[in-house]
Each structure stands twice: as C-alpha cells, then as structure tokens.
C-alpha positions as CSV (number, residue, x, y, z in Angstrom):
1,M,84.2,54.8,137.6
2,N,83.7,57.0,140.5
3,A,84.5,60.8,140.4
4,G,87.8,60.3,142.3
5,N,89.1,58.0,139.5
6,A,87.8,60.0,136.6
7,Y,90.2,61.4,134.1
8,T,89.9,63.7,131.1
9,V,91.3,62.9,127.6
10,R,92.2,66.1,125.6
11,L,92.2,65.4,121.9
12,E,94.3,67.9,119.8
13,T,92.4,69.8,117.1
14,F,93.7,70.5,113.6
15,E,92.5,72.9,111.0
16,G,92.5,70.1,108.2
17,P,94.2,66.8,107.2
18,L,97.4,68.6,106.2
19,A,97.8,70.2,109.6
20,L,97.4,66.7,111.2
21,L,99.9,65.2,108.7
22,M,102.4,68.0,109.4
23,H,102.0,67.3,113.1
24,L,102.7,63.7,112.7
25,I,105.8,64.4,110.4
26,D,107.2,66.8,113.1
27,K,106.3,64.6,116.0
28,N,108.2,61.7,114.4
29,Q,111.1,63.9,113.1
30,I,110.4,62.5,109.6
31,D,112.0,63.9,106.4
32,I,109.2,65.4,104.4
33,Y,110.8,64.3,101.2
34,D,110.9,60.6,102.3
35,I,107.8,59.9,104.2
36,P,107.4,56.4,105.6
37,V,103.7,56.1,104.5
38,A,102.9,53.0,106.6
39,L,103.9,54.5,109.8
40,V,102.1,57.9,109.1
41,T,99.1,56.2,107.8
42,E,98.8,54.0,110.8
43,Q,99.0,57.1,113.3
44,Y,96.6,59.2,111.1
45,L,93.9,56.3,111.2
46,T,94.5,56.0,114.9
47,Y,93.6,59.7,115.3
48,I,90.5,59.3,113.2
49,K,89.4,56.3,115.2
50,T,90.0,58.3,118.5
51,M,87.7,61.0,117.1
52,E,85.1,58.4,116.5
53,Q,85.3,57.0,120.0
54,F,84.7,60.4,121.4
55,N,81.7,61.0,119.0
56,I,83.5,63.9,117.4
57,E,82.1,64.7,113.8
58,I,84.8,63.9,111.3
59,A,85.0,66.3,108.5
60,S,84.9,64.7,105.1
61,E,88.3,66.1,104.0
62,F,90.0,64.1,106.9
63,L,88.4,60.9,105.5
64,V,89.5,61.7,101.9
65,M,93.0,62.1,103.1
66,A,92.7,58.7,104.9
67,A,91.7,57.2,101.6
68,T,94.6,58.9,99.9
69,L,97.1,57.5,102.4
70,L,95.7,54.1,102.1
71,Q,95.9,54.3,98.2
72,I,99.5,55.6,98.5
73,K,100.4,52.9,100.9
74,S,99.0,50.1,98.6
75,R,100.9,51.5,95.6
76,M,104.1,51.5,97.7
77,L,103.6,47.7,98.4
78,L,103.5,46.9,94.6
79,P,106.6,45.1,93.4
80,K,109.4,47.6,92.4
81,P,111.1,47.6,89.1
82,P,114.6,45.9,88.9
83,K,117.5,47.9,90.2
84,D,119.0,48.2,86.7
85,T,115.9,50.0,85.4
86,P,116.6,53.4,83.9
87,P,115.3,56.3,86.3
88,E,112.9,57.5,83.6
89,E,111.2,54.2,83.4
90,E,110.8,53.7,87.2
91,G,107.7,55.9,87.3
92,I,106.7,58.7,89.6
93,D,107.1,58.2,93.4
94,P,103.4,57.6,94.6
95,R,104.2,60.1,97.6
96,Q,105.2,62.9,95.4
97,E,101.8,64.6,95.0
98,L,101.3,64.3,98.9
99,V,104.8,65.8,99.5
100,D,104.1,68.7,97.1
101,R,100.8,69.6,99.0
102,L,102.6,69.4,102.3
103,I,105.4,71.6,101.2
104,E,102.9,74.2,99.8
105,Y,101.0,74.1,103.0
106,K,104.1,74.6,105.1
107,K,105.1,77.6,103.1
108,F,101.6,79.1,103.6
109,K,101.7,78.4,107.3
110,E,105.1,80.1,107.6
111,A,103.9,83.1,105.7
112,A,100.8,83.4,107.8
113,A,103.0,83.2,110.9
114,L,105.2,86.0,109.6
115,L,102.3,88.2,108.8
116,G,100.8,87.6,112.2
117,E,104.1,88.7,113.9
118,M,104.2,91.8,111.5
119,A,100.5,92.6,112.5
120,E,101.4,92.3,116.2
121,I,104.3,94.6,115.8
122,R,102.3,97.2,113.8
123,G,99.5,97.0,116.3
124,Q,101.8,98.5,118.9
125,Y,102.1,101.8,116.9
126,F,99.4,104.5,116.6
127,T,99.2,106.6,113.5
128,R,98.1,110.2,113.7
129,Q,95.4,111.2,111.4
130,R,96.3,113.4,108.5
131,Q,95.8,117.1,109.2
132,E,93.5,118.7,106.8
133,L,94.2,122.4,106.0
134,A,91.7,124.2,104.0
135,R,92.7,125.6,100.5
136,E,90.7,128.8,101.0
137,I,92.0,131.1,103.7
138,P,89.8,134.0,104.7
139,L,92.2,137.1,104.5
140,P,91.4,140.7,105.0
141,E,91.0,143.0,102.0
142,G,94.3,144.0,100.5
143,L,96.2,141.0,101.8
144,T,96.5,137.8,99.8
145,I,98.0,134.4,100.5
146,D,100.9,135.4,98.2
147,D,101.8,138.2,100.6
148,L,102.0,135.7,103.4
149,L,104.2,133.4,101.4
150,M,106.5,136.3,100.5
151,A,106.8,137.3,104.1
152,F,107.4,133.6,105.0
153,A,110.1,133.3,102.4
154,A,111.8,136.5,103.6
155,V,112.0,135.2,107.1
156,W,113.0,131.8,105.8
157,E,115.9,133.2,104.0
158,S,117.2,135.5,106.7
159,H,116.9,132.6,109.2
160,A,118.7,130.3,106.9
161,A,121.6,132.8,106.4
162,E,122.1,133.1,110.1
163,N,122.0,129.4,110.6
164,A,123.9,127.9,107.7
165,Y,125.4,125.2,109.9
166,G,124.0,123.4,112.8
167,L,123.1,120.1,114.5
168,V,120.4,118.2,112.7
169,A,118.0,116.4,115.2
170,R,114.8,114.7,114.8
171,E,111.8,116.7,116.0
172,E,108.2,115.9,116.7
173,I,106.5,119.4,116.3
174,T,103.1,119.3,114.9
175,V,100.9,122.0,113.4
176,Q,98.6,121.6,116.3
177,D,101.4,122.3,118.6
178,K,102.2,125.5,117.0
179,M,98.6,126.5,117.1
180,H,98.5,126.2,120.8
181,D,101.7,128.0,121.1
182,I,100.5,131.0,119.1
183,L,97.2,131.2,120.9
184,Y,99.1,131.0,124.2
185,L,101.3,133.9,123.3
186,L,98.5,136.1,122.2
187,R,96.6,135.4,125.4
188,S,99.5,136.0,127.6
189,K,100.6,139.2,125.9
190,R,97.1,140.5,125.4
191,S,98.4,142.1,122.4
192,R,99.3,141.7,118.8
193,L,102.0,139.5,117.7
194,S,104.2,140.1,114.5
195,F,104.3,137.6,111.9
196,D,108.0,137.5,111.8
197,E,108.2,137.0,115.6
198,T,105.8,134.1,115.4
199,L,108.1,132.2,112.9
200,L,111.4,133.4,114.4
201,R,110.3,131.8,117.7
202,S,110.9,128.5,115.9
203,G,114.3,127.0,116.4
204,S,114.5,124.9,113.1
205,R,113.2,125.0,109.7
206,S,110.7,122.2,110.3
207,E,109.3,124.2,113.2
208,M,109.1,127.3,111.0
209,V,107.0,125.5,108.5
210,A,104.7,124.2,111.2
211,A,104.3,127.6,112.6
212,F,103.5,129.1,109.1
213,L,100.8,126.3,108.6
214,A,99.5,127.0,112.1
215,V,98.9,130.6,111.2
216,L,96.9,129.7,108.1
217,E,94.9,127.2,110.0
218,L,94.1,129.7,112.9
219,I,93.1,132.1,110.2
220,R,90.8,129.6,108.5
221,L,89.2,128.8,111.9
222,K,88.7,132.4,112.6
223,R,90.6,132.3,115.9
224,I,93.0,135.1,114.8
225,T,92.9,137.9,112.5
226,I,95.9,139.4,110.7
227,T,96.5,143.0,109.7
228,Q,98.9,145.1,107.6
229,E,98.8,148.8,108.2
230,K,100.5,149.6,104.9
231,S,101.6,148.0,101.7
232,F,104.8,145.8,102.3
233,G,104.5,146.7,106.0
234,A,104.8,144.4,109.0
235,I,102.0,141.8,109.3
236,Y,100.5,141.4,112.7
237,L,98.4,138.7,114.3
238,T,95.7,139.4,116.9
239,L,93.4,137.2,118.9
240,K,89.8,137.3,117.5
241,E,87.2,138.3,120.0
C-alpha cells in the first residue's frame, strides 16, 4: 500500500476491563441490570483480538474478564428451570456478580468526576496565607498591652455609641492594608499620630480591629514607637528612625 492510500486506525484505550464493559454497555444502550451477555462478550473479544492484531500488550486483567464473560455466557446457555419453579429455587443470576461490580465501578467513576470538578473550581481561588502576629510586643517602660487594650476599648465604645445603626457591607480590609495606611500617614505628616486618631480613621468595626492589630504588628517590627507622656494620658505613634 503506498503512502497516498495509507490510513491510520486509532484504538481506544481503557483503564481496565470494567471501563471497557461500561463503554460497550453505554454504546449499545444496554440496561446494566439486564446485560445481553452473548452480545457484550462478542464485542469484548473483538476488542481483545484487535489489540492482538496491532501487537498491543494485553493486560492480564483483560484476559481474566474475557474468561469470566465466557463462563457467564456458558452458564446462561444451561437449561433453565421450569416456569412454575419457585423463585427461591431458581438460583442466582450468573450475571449478578458482574452487575454488582459494574455498579460499584460506575459509582466510583461518578464520584471521581465530581471531585475533579470540585478541584477545578477550587483551583480558581487563591487563599491568602494566615497572618502571624507575635504574642510578645516590645512596649516602652510604663506602658503595657493592657493599656493599649483599654484605649482600644474606649475608642470602640465611643464609636459604637455614635454608630448604633448603619448599613452592613462586606469589606476586604487586611492588617497589611492598615499597616501601609498608618506608615503613609506618619510619613506624610512627618509628625506623631494619636492612637485614637488612628482607630477613628476606620469606617467600621472590622476596620478598627484591623487598625489595632496593625499598630501591634508595627510595634513588633520596630517600625513605629509609641509614647504616653503621663498616666492615663493620650498615646501617640511616631515613625521610628
């Protein structure tokens, strides 16, 4: 045969014999609970012979399934009991074990397909890494973390009283955003910034919490320093040299 008349035969590949059987069942639109064993066996063996013709190595599991199909086919050819035989004496359908295996295989394939779809959807999202804040915050002498918490609580309560009602909207404000905001204010003003002013710049409670955590993180990183001129006095933030 010359090159002009050459043609290519593409042989479908299957993960295993059950995959091949499910393909034959779907192709012939067969009821999985009432498999015509003779037809399926004939088509299955034809596929095996085609693999042999193309010198494709046949896995042992395909040959085992071929033997199983032939065994089921031979059992189906045996004389059937009389019609008036009670159902419990008729015996088990020779196809039942194969049907059970195919149903189980189909369930696993559907579950795998569903998990694949879920993985594809999840792959379109990016999860931000958890922000780690140190437990120990270096504070100047005479000022404790409790003092900062009390100052935060005071601003929180005053802000809550002034904004008892309002529209609740979803916000995407991170601690990192507030850190940049505080550093920008300190650089632009070239002066100190009061603790209260830092929090009250926030428009919502979630932003206030982010601002408070941002202050603690900047102190830990030694990007800013805080001072309190007298006990219970105002707390100020300054940019560290």
